[in-house]
N, C-alpha and C positions, 0 to 999 in steps of 0.2 A: 484427577484432581489432587492437589497437594493435601497433606494431612492437616487436621485442625490443630490449633494450639493446645498443648496440654494445659489442663486446669482453666480452659477458656473455651467458650463456644464460638468465638469469632473465627471466620475463615479468612484465608489468605488468597491473594491473587495467584494465578498460574505461574507467573514469573515476576519476581520482585524487582522493581526498578528503583534504584536509589534516587532520592529527591534531595533538594537542598536542605530540607528539615532533618531527615533521618541521617543525612551524611555529615551533620555538623559535628564538631569535635566533642560536644557534650554527650553525644550518643555513643561515642567510641570509648570502650573501657581501656583499650590498649592499642596504640597505633601500629604495633608490629608484634608478631609472634616471637616469644622468647624461647629459643631451643633448649636452654638450660632447665626450664621448668617442666620439660616433657621427656626426660630421659627414660621414664618408665613406660613409654609408649613405643609402638612399632615405628622404626625410623621412616619407613615409607609412608605411614599414615601422617607423621609430622610433616614430611615433605609435601604431601598432598594439601595439608592445611596451609602450609606456607604459600604454595602456588595459588591458593584461593584467597589469600590475605585475610584469614580469619583471626579473631582475637584469642587470647589465652583462655578465657572462660568458655568460648564456643568450642575450642579444641578439647578442653577437659570434659565438657558435657557430652560432646559427640563420642568421645572415647568411652565414657561410661555407658552410653546407650549401646555402643558396639559390643562391649563386654556382656551386656545384658542379653542381647539377641544372638550372641555368638554360639551359645549352647543349643539354640533351637534351629540353627541353620546348618546345612551341610553343602558347602560350595567348594568348587575347585579353586586353586590359588589365583587363577586369572580372573575370577569373579569377585574376589575379596575386595579389590579396589573399588568396584562398583557399589558394593554394600557400604563401604566407607563413605562414598559419595552420598548415598541415600541417608546415612546417619547424619552427616553434616547438613544436608538440606533440611531434614526434620528439625535439627537443633536450631538452625538460624530462623526457621519458621516459628518455633516455639518462643525463642528469645526476641523475636522481632528485630533481629540484627540484619544489617544490609551489607554483608561482606561480599557477596557474589550473586550472580543471577543464575537461573536454571540453565541457560545456555552455557555459561562458563563452567559449571560443574559437570555438565555432560561432556564438554570438550576435555576437561581435566581427567575424566575417567574413560575417555576414548569411546563414548557412545555416539559420536558423530561420524558417519561414514566418510564424508569428504575429508575430515581431518585425518582419518586413517590413510586415505589415498594420498593426501598431501605428505604425510610422514613417510610413506613408502617412496614417493618420488624424490623427496629431499634426501633420504637415505641412499637411494640409488645414485644421485648426483655426487654425494659425498664419497661413496664407494668407488665410483668411476674415477673421481679426481685423485683419490689416494692410491688406487691400484694400478692405474695406467699412466704412463708417461705420454703415450700417443693416444689421447682421449678420443680421437676421431675414428678409432677402430670400431666399426659398426657392429661386427659380430660379437666380439668379446664384451662390448658395452651391453648388448642385448642379453647376453648370457648372465651378466651381472644383474640386470634388471629382473630376470627370472629368479635368481638367488634371493634378491631382496623381496620379491613377491612371496617366495616360500617362507621367509622369516616372518613377514607381516601376517600372512594368511593364517598360519598355525597359532598366532597369538591373538587373532581376532575372535570376537564372539561368534559362535556358530550362526546366530541370527542374521549376521551381515553377509554370510557366504551363500553362493549358489549351491544347489544340491550336489553338483559334480565335485566341488572342492570340499563341501561339508563331509561327504562320504569318504573323501581321500584322506581326511585327517581325523576321522571319527575314532579310530583306535588310539590316536595320540592324546585326544582330549576326553577320553572316557573318565567318568568321575571316580575318584579314589574311594577305597573302602572306608565306611564311617567308623571313626574311633573316638573315644572320649577325650576331650581336650581339658578336662577339669584339672588334671595333674601334669599337663604338658608345660614345658618351659616357655617362658615368654619369648625367648629367642628361638624361633622355629627354623629348622633346616629345610631348605627347599629341595624338591625332587629335581635332580639333574636331567635335563632333557637331552635326547640324542642330538648330535651336532647337525644332522640334516634329516628331514623327513623324506626318505627316498620315494615313498609312494606318492606324496604330494608333488615332489620335484619332477617325477616322471610324468605325472598328469599334466603339469604345466608345460613340459617339453613336448608332449604329444599334441596338446592343443595348439601349440605354436610352431609345430613342424621343426623342432630343434633337436639336436643330438643330445640325449640324456647323458651319455658317457662324457661328452665334452663339458656339459654344464656341471656335472658332478666334480670334474677336475677343477673347474673354475671355483666351485664352492669350497673344496677342500684346500685350495691354495690361496688365491687372492681374497675371496670373500671371508674366509675364516680369519685371516690376518686382519682384515678390516674390523670384524666383529670383536676381536680381542682388543684392538685399539679403542673400540667404543665400549668395552666391558659388557658386551651383549652376547658373547659366544655361548654362555650357559645360563643366561637369565631368561626365565619364562615370561617376564613382564613385557608389556607393550612399550616400545621406545617412547620416551618423552618428546613431545613435539618441540618444546622449547630447547631442549638439549641438542637435538639434531639440527634445528635451525641455527643455533648459536655456533656449532662446530662448522656447519657449511658456510656460514657467514665469514668465519675466519679463513676458511679455505679459499673461497672465491676472491676475497679481498687480497689474499697473499698471492694467488695465481694471476690476478688481474684479468680474469676471464669474465665472460658474460654471466650474469646471474641466471642460472637455469630454472629457478623457481618462477620466473616470469612466464614460461611456457605453460605451467600449471595454472597460473592465475589469469591467463588469457590477456596478458599485457599487449597493447596495440603495437608496441615497438618491435615485437617479434612475430606478429601474425601477418599473414598475407593480406593485402588490401581486399576489402569486400567488393564484389562485382555485382552490379545490379542485374536482376534476372533478365531484364529487357535487353541487356548487352550480350547475353549468352545465346548462341545459336542452339535452339532446342531441337532435338531429334525425336520424332514420334516413337513410342515404345510399343512393341508387339504385346498382344494379350496372350502370354504364354500359359499353357495349362500346367497343372501340377506335375504331370508326367514329363513334359519337355523342359520346363524351366529349371535352371541350375543356378542356385544361389552361390555366387562367387565373391569372396571378399575382395576389397579393392587392392590393387597391386601397389605396394609401397617398396621403398628401397630395402628395408629389412626383410620383407616377405620374399622379394626377388632374390636376396642373398641366401635366405634359408632354403629356398627351392633349389638354387644352384648347388649349394652345399649338399643337400639331400641327394641330388642327382649324381654328384661327384663321388660321394661316399658309397652310393648304391652301385655305381659302375665299377668301383674298385673293391667291392666286397669279395668277389671271387678271386681277385688278385692278391696273392700273399706277400708277406714281407721278404720272402726268399724267391730266387729265380724259379720259374716253372720248369716242368720236366723238359719241354721243348727247348727252353733257353739253356738249360744245363747241357742238353745234347749239342747245341751249337758251341758251347764253351769247350766241350770235350773233343769236338772235331777240329779245334784250333791246333796249330803246330805247337803253340805255347798256351797252355790252359790259363785263362785270365781270372779264374774263379777267386783265388786268394787275393789278388790285387783289387778286384772289384769289391770284395767284402771289406778289406782293409781301408780302401778309399772311402767307402760309405760310412764306416765307423768314425774315421777322422773328420770327414766333412759334416757328419751328423752332429758331432760335439761342437764344431765351430758354428754351425748354423743355429743350433739351439741357444748357445750362449749369446751370440750376436742378436738374435731375435729378442731374447730377454732384455738385453741392454737397450734395444730400440723401443720396445713396446712397454715394458714395465719390469721392475726387479723380480717379481714373482711369476713372470710369464715364460720362464724357460720351458716349463712343462707344455705350454701351448706350442712352443717351437718344436718340441719333440713330436707332438701330434701332427703338425704340418709336415714335418720331415718324413714321418711314417707314410702319410698319404702320398707324398712326393716320390718316395722309393717305390711304392706299388705302381704308380703311373710310369715311372722311369723303366721298370722292368717290362711292363706291358708294351710300351711304345718301342723299346729296344727289340723285343721279340717280333713285333709287326714289321719293323724295319728290316730285320734279318730275313724274314719270310719273303718280303718283297725283293730283296737282293738275291735270294736263292732262286726265285722265279725268273728274275731278270738275267742272272749270270750262270744259272745251273751249277752252282758250287755251294758247298757247305762249310768250307774252311775260310773263316773270316778272321784269321789270327791277327793280321796287321791292324784291322779296324778295332777289334775287341781288346787289343793291347795298347791302344792309343789313349793315353790319359786325358788329353784335351777333349776328345770325343765324349768320353764318359762324363767328364765334369760339365761339359756344355749341355749334354742331354739331361743330366740331373738338375742343372740350374733351370732349364726350360720347364721341366716337370714341376719344380717348386714354384716357379713364376706362375704357372697355371693354377696351382693350389692357392697361392696367396691372392691372386686376382679373383678367384672364386669366392674367397672369404672377404673380398673387398679391401684387403690390406695393401695391395699394390695398385696404386692409381697414379695418374700423371698430374701432379700439381705444378702450377706455374709453367705449363707447357712442357714439363719434363726437363726444365732448364735449371741448372745449378749455377750460381753466381760465379762468374769468372772461369767456368769450366771445372770448378773444383768438385769434389765428391759431395753428394747430398748430405744433409744433416743426419746424424746418427739416429735421431728419433723418427726418421722416415724409412719405411721398408718398401717404398715404391721403386719401380725400376729406374735406374740400374743398381739398386742396392744389392741384389743377389750377385752381381758381377764383382762388386767390391768384396763381398764376404768370401767368395771362392777364388779371389785373385784371378779372375778370368777376363780376357780381353773381349771387347764388344765385337770385334771382327770374327773371332772364333765362335762366339755365341751365335752370331748371325747365320753361320753355316748350317746350323741344325734346325732353325725355325721352320722353314718350309717343309722339310722332311718330317718334322714332328707333327705338323698340322695334317699332312697327307696320311700319316700312319695312324692317326686317331680320329676317325670320322665321328666319334661321339662328342667331340668338343662343341660347345654351344657357339652360336654366332657371336655372342659378346666376347667370349674368350679368344676366338679366332681374330676378331677385330683388335683385341688387346695385344696379341702377339704381332699382328701386322703393324700396330703403332710402335711397338718395341723395335721392330725391324726398321721402320722409318726413322725413328730416333737415332738408331745406330748409323744409318746412312747419312743423315744430315749433320751429325755432330760427334757421336761417341766414337765411331771408328777412326776419326781423324785426330784423336788425342796423341800426344807425343808418346812413343813407345809402342804404338799399335803396329802389328805385323803388316798392316796394309801398306805402310810406307816402304817396308823392305820388299814386298812383292812389286810395287811400282818401280822401285829402283832396279830390281832385276829385269823387269820388263823393258825399261828404257835402255839398260846396258846391253840387252840382247838384241837391240835394234827394233823392238816392237813398239817404240814410244808413239809412233804415228797412229797406231791402231790398237789402243787399249781395248776398245770395243768398236767394231766396224760401224761407221755412221750409216752405211747402207742398210744395216739390220734394224735401224730405228723404227722403220715403218712396218716391220714384221711383228706379229703377236709375240708376247713374252712367253714362249714355250721352250722347254728344254728337257733333257733327260737326266740332268745331273741329280744325284742323290747325296745324302750326307757323306756316304762312303767316298764318292768322287771328290767332294770338297775337302775332306780331311786327309785322304790318303794320296790324292794326286794333285798336289798344289800346283804343279807345272805339267802342262801337256803340250805335245807338238801342235803348232798352229801355223797356217799359211799366211804369209804377209800378203796383203792385197796389193796387186800391181796397178800402176796407172792405167787409164783407159787405153792409151796407145799400145802399151806392152801387151795388154790383155788381148787386143784385137790381132796383133801380129802372132801371138802364140796360137790362137785358135785357127789362124789361116794356114798354118803349116801342116803338112801331112803327119798322121799319127806315127808313121814309121821313123820320122826324124825327130829324135828327142832334142829338146831345147834345154839350155842351161837355166836352172831355176835358182833364184836367190836362196840363201841359207834359210832354213826353217826355224825361226826363233821359238823358244818355248813360251807357251801362253798358259796362264793360270786359270784353272776352272773356276775357283772361288773368286778371283779377281774379275774374270769376264762376266760372271753372273752378277757380281756386286755392281759393276758399272752399268750393266743393262738395267737393273732396277734403279740405280742412282739417277740415270738420265731420265727415266720415266717419272720419277718423283720430282726431279728438278724442273722438268718441263711442265708438269701439272701445277706446281706452285707458281711458276712464271706466268702461265696462261691465266691463272686466277688473278694475279696482280695486274696483268695487262688489261683484263676485263674491267677492273676498277678504274684504271688511270688512263688507258690509251685506246678507249673504244673509238675515238675519232681518228686514230692512226693505226689501223689494223696491220699496215705493212711493216710496222716497227717490230712486231712480235717475233717473226723469224730472224730478224737481224740481231735483236737482243739475245735470242736463243743461241745463235751462232757464236757470239762472243762468250756467252755463259758456258757453252759446251767446250769451246776452245780452252777456257780457263781451267775447267775441271780435268781436261785431258792432258794439257801440256804444262800448266802452272799449278799442279796439284799441291805444291808446298804452301800456296796461299790458304789452303784448307786446314793446315796444321793448327790445332787448338782453336779453330774457329767454327762458324756455323754456315751451312749451305746457303741460307737465306741472306747472309751478309754479302756473299758474292753475287747473288741474284739481284739485290737492290743496287749494288754498285754497278753491275752491268747495265741495268736499266737507266740509271742516271748518266752513265758514260755515253750511251747511244743517243739519248735525248739531247745531250750536250752538243755532240758533234753534228746532230741533225737540226740544231737551232730550235729545239722545242723547249719551251719554258716549263720545266718540271723540276721542282725543288725537292730536296731530300725531306723537308718537313712534310710535303704532300705525300711522298712515297711512304714514309714511316706511318703516317696517319692511316693510309689505306691498308698498310701491312697489319696494323693492329686489329683490323676487322676480319682478318683471315683466321681460320681455325687453327688451333694448336700453336699459337704464337705467344711470344713473351716480349715485353719491353726491354728485357735484358739483352735481347738479340741485337738491338741497334743502339743501346745505351752503353754496353759493356763489351767492346770489341778489342781483341788483342792487337796492339800496335807493335811493340817490341817485347822481348822477353820480360815478363813481370810487369809490363806497363799496359794499361787498358784505357780506352777513351771511346768517344762516340763513333758512329759509323762514318760521319763526315770526315773526321780526322783519319780514319782508316783509308777512306777513298783517296784523300789528298796525299797522304804520306806513304801508303803501301800499294794499294790497287793501281792507282794512276801511274805511279812510278814504274811499276812492273810491266804494265800493259799499254803504255803510252803509244808506242809505235803501232801496235796492233789496232788500238782504238782509232787512231787517226786514219787508218786505211779505209774505214767505213765512210769517211768524208770525201774520199778521192773518187775519180771517175771509174776506177777499176777496183771496187771493193772485193773482199774475200768471198769465195763461193759459200753460199748459204748451206748450213747443215740440215740434213733431213729432219723432219719432225717425227718424234717417236709416236708410236701408236699407244694410246692410253687406254688400258682395260679398266673396267669398273673396279675390279679387284683381282689380283693374281690367284686368289683362293676362292674356291667354290664353297657354298654353304648347303650341303645336301639335306640338312634338317630344316631349312627355311621353307615357309609356305610358298607354293608356286601358284600363280594365277592361271586359271584355265583360259586358254586363248578364246577370244570371242565373248568373254563375260567380264563384267565390271566388279562383281562381288562374290565370285566363286573361287575359292582357293583350296588346294590340296596340300595337306601337311602330313608327313609321315609321323606316326606315333613313335616318339623317341624312346620311351621307356614304359614298360607295362606297369611300373610302380606309380606313374603319374595318372591322376584322374583326368579323363578326357574333358570333363567339364571345365577343368582349370585351363586347359590349353585353348579351348574355344568357348569363352564365357558367354557369348551372345548368340550361339547357334540356335536355329529353330529346331534342328534335329541333327544329331551326331551319330554317324555310323562308325563304329570302331571294330575292325575285324579282329577276332580272337576274344572278344568279350560278349557278354550277353546282349542280345538285340531283340529279345522278345520272341514271339512265335516264329517257327521255321517258315511258315507260309509267306512271311514278309520277304525273305530272301528269294523265294520262288517268284514273287511279284516283281522283284527287282530284275531278275534274269529275264522274265517274260517281257518286261517293259524295254529293257536294253535291246533285246533281239528285235522286238516289233518296231521299236522306234527307228532302228537302222533301216528296216524295210520301208516303213512309211516315209521316212526322210528321202530314201532313194526314189520312191514313187512320186513324191512331191517334186523332186528335182527333175525327174524324167518328163513330167507333164509341164514343166516350166512355169508353174503357178507361183505367184508371189505371196508370201505370208501376209495375212491381214494385220496391220499394226493395231496395237491396243489404243483405246481412247485416252487412257492415262497411264503413266508409268509410275507404279508404286510397288513397294514390297508387299508380299502376300500377307494378309491378315486373316488368321483362322481359316485358311483355305479358300478365301473369297476371290473370285475372278473379277477384276475391276471392269473388264470389258462387257460382260453380260450380266453381272450381278448374281451369278449362280454361286451356290455353296457346295463345297466338297469336303470329304472327311480328311483325317490326318494322313491316311495311306495315299489318297489321291494327290495330296500336296507333295508327298515324297516322290510319287511317280512322275508328277509334273516336273519336279526339279531334275530327276534323273533323265527325263526325256530331253531337257535342255542341255544337260551335260553330255549326254551320249552323242549329240549332234556334232560335238567338237572333237570327239575321240579320234576320228580318222585324221583330222587336221593336225592334232597333236603328234600322232605317230609319224606323219609325213614331215612335220617340222623337226622332230627328233632325228629322223634318218638324214635329213638335209644337213643338220648341224654336225652329226657324226662324220658325214662325208667331207664337210669343210674342214673339220679338225684333222682328219687323216691327210688331206691335201696340204694343210699348213705344216704338219710334221714332216712331210716329204720335202 
């Protein structure tokens, strides 16, 4: 209850609401607070009075009341403002003044929890806007949010905090020693707070699975600079809501960005549309016991990023910033020791990378660039060592002097390691389909691929050579990172490798001059699986290798019919590039995959056209590769489709083609709107077809309308992916909902990996009593025998009446109940029946793989 009026027995209502009567001008003694009359008072007290629109008499009387009670209270500085608010509320109650309401004074002294959270959110938005040029950097933005939380939490009243955070800042907010204030100066000096409460920040980081070291660096650099600009770096007071709002208002109007405060307010324009419950397909939930149930937080982009970063940093903990002993041994075995060149190169590239990273992300983000580079160097050393071990096993040599003294190899390997690091942090992504306008470099505020190539002045074709070997050398890479590198590889093949100045054109020129133009890649090999033994060493060190020119069928038959003792004259053996051959193998498979998808959209009624279009498309890539210079693979694909449909009298317009093309994955409108016509001149794909493509291939295109069209090119065999994902869950054959997933890291909680498992068995961790393992072994052994007896007798298993997941061990067929152990045994029995089939399938796949290699 509010206090009673002094010298009056009348009581006041809980919250005074202004009425027309008491809000009249006659009731107001002064319309506005005069600052000149209150120079004898604390400046912050006067500011509080002004924010509440109190009159001069109210201000004077409240200050007198405060001076009266000041001697009898002993409060920390952060509670002083709240006592001022109490004095003001008592004063306006006594004077029957209607300057403010109870809610308004509570907000002014920050006794409203939602207002504190709103202030925190607005401060975060302002900090992110001022500290980052690339505001969509998810990880650094989240780290800035943790810094903002640290600032707000340590300034909040302990009553608003959860016990975990209250204890984390208990030492910081301990009450000061009581001293007499009778003779103190009116202008009191405030105790300077430490810049960062390390204990509180570490608690926040631990609760959010974030690196405390990285967040401290963010605090000391970007966030401290922001606080100094806000004049809050050493102030113990809670930030004023109005001040923060006003500054953010100015920022977002200047930046012309969306108002981030709408997310806090729940504005409908930024929220996902609500879906009626009846429209959602509901799945029954199991009744999990406390022992088996694992409470898993929902997976969000930031949580996924934090988990990936935690895994990456954990995997690289044992890897140092210097070469390992094994790697040093490899260096010393070289004819020319590369150690000094490696270290000098890393020092130079490290400075370049950090500076360019800071320019792209934010002016104070150079330190983050150094952190990324340090992780990249560790990964670079580790992958290099694994590559050399593999080469030693393959070649039985230890002297890799030529490879380890190749600057392009080292730069490419380091660039790939840094691309993995930035992709893990979510900084390297593919915006606009990875397409830059007119083939120019991406904007400097983007660090998405191929930004790293521009930083290191590295050609895309040289970078491509290391991607596959990098993936194979590091089996700990997540499926998402492998897919990211595969997307980088596709982007190189479809566009980046065809830029003017690329070494790809020089290799093609050598290939054609040596007489191998007809067979850059043997079409007969298209139908074979994409398997090869080339490593990064082959691609970097042996750019040209001997290769047999494929003879016409007639010559081939004559040669084979002659006796072995009679040697026949063979045509000269042109040199063939390892890197070029592998590049074209992958290029053809990518090109045909894209074409097959587009044909499925447009020519489902004319399936016979697909191999014809592919033949023209493949001919263009092989013999008219200059058409790819500074252009996109899909531009030639769409042109080939239009040309064949034209000569076959099928009405398919370019407008229809590009409309269907837009529905394909990883595409951009720039691909068909911005096509190179002549040097420096760009136009639409229709102009390109009429002025360039048709003029170059007119004779060849018309052949498809004749009675003797060109021989069709073989169709490439399309694998799901050239890379395997050893850490991906594998479905148990014969089951619909049983998967086996290897535990990637002991640091990860198994409950996070399988959030909805009825029971999780993790080898190497506690599994309860040892007799449970004995039951598993007994059941596995007995189930094999019982299964064998069942098959021998030829009996057919009795089907269940209903197919449902188990619920608390209940068998739906007979209604019986069983314990938790019986449920596990039942599951194991079902899984063990497929074990022999899995082994047979694995042996069959291994045999097929060996045959394909031969």
